[in-house]
N, C-alpha and C positions, 0 to 999 in steps of 0.2 A: 513590458510583460503583456501578454495577450489577455483580453478581457475574460476569457474562460478560465483563467487562473487567478482571478481577483474578485473579491466580494464587492457588493455595492458600498460597503464601508471602507473599502480600500485595503483590506487585508489580503495579502498574497499567500498562496499555498506554500511557497518556498519558505516564507517567514514562519509559518506554523510548523513545518517539517524541521526547520533548524531550531526553533524554540524548544521543541520536544526532543531534539537530538535523535530523530528517527533514522533507522537504517534504510538502506536502499529499498528493500521490499515494502516496508511500512510507509515510507515516503511516497512510493508509487501508488499504494493503496489509497492514501489520502488524495493524491493528485487526481487519480482517475475517478474517484467518487465525487470529488468537488467539481470536476469538469463535466461529468455526465449530464447531458441535456443542455449544455451551454455552447457546444461546438457544432457547427454546421447549421442546417436548416431545422427549425423547430418541428416541422412535419415529418422529418426523417428520424424516427425513433431508433433506427438501426445504429446511428452514431452513439446514442445514449446507451443502448444495449451493449454495443461493442466496448465502450468505456467501462461499464460495470463488469463485463466479462474479463477485461484486463485487470481490474481491481481484484476480482475473485482469483484470477491466476496468480497474482502476486501474494495474495493471502494464503493460497494453498502452498505456494513455495515457502513462505515463512513458517507455516505450521509444520511442513515436512522438515525444514531445517531445525526447528525447535525440538521436534520428536527425536531426530537423529542425535542432536546435541545431548538431550536427556538420556538417551540410550548409552552414549559414550560415557557420560558421568556415572551411570549405574554400573556399567561394566568395569570401569576404572576402580570404583569403590569395592566391587566384588573381588577384584584381584588383590586389592590391599588387605581385605579381610581374610584372605587365605593364608 
């Protein structure tokens, strides 16, 4: 495993993702936030920003999915109540 996916204490991102049983989007959010600033050259903040933007993209996808799921449940209940 690459060093940018592991803490100084030896904890790997994949272990955290699996321990919490995170889905694809949430696992990638954790991965990119943890990796931000650890990959590439320290003086290149563009890599850090890019990783945080990737995390944000996965977060936005997860929020969109949850909203759509919530709307499906609401519509289903409304049909049942009729």
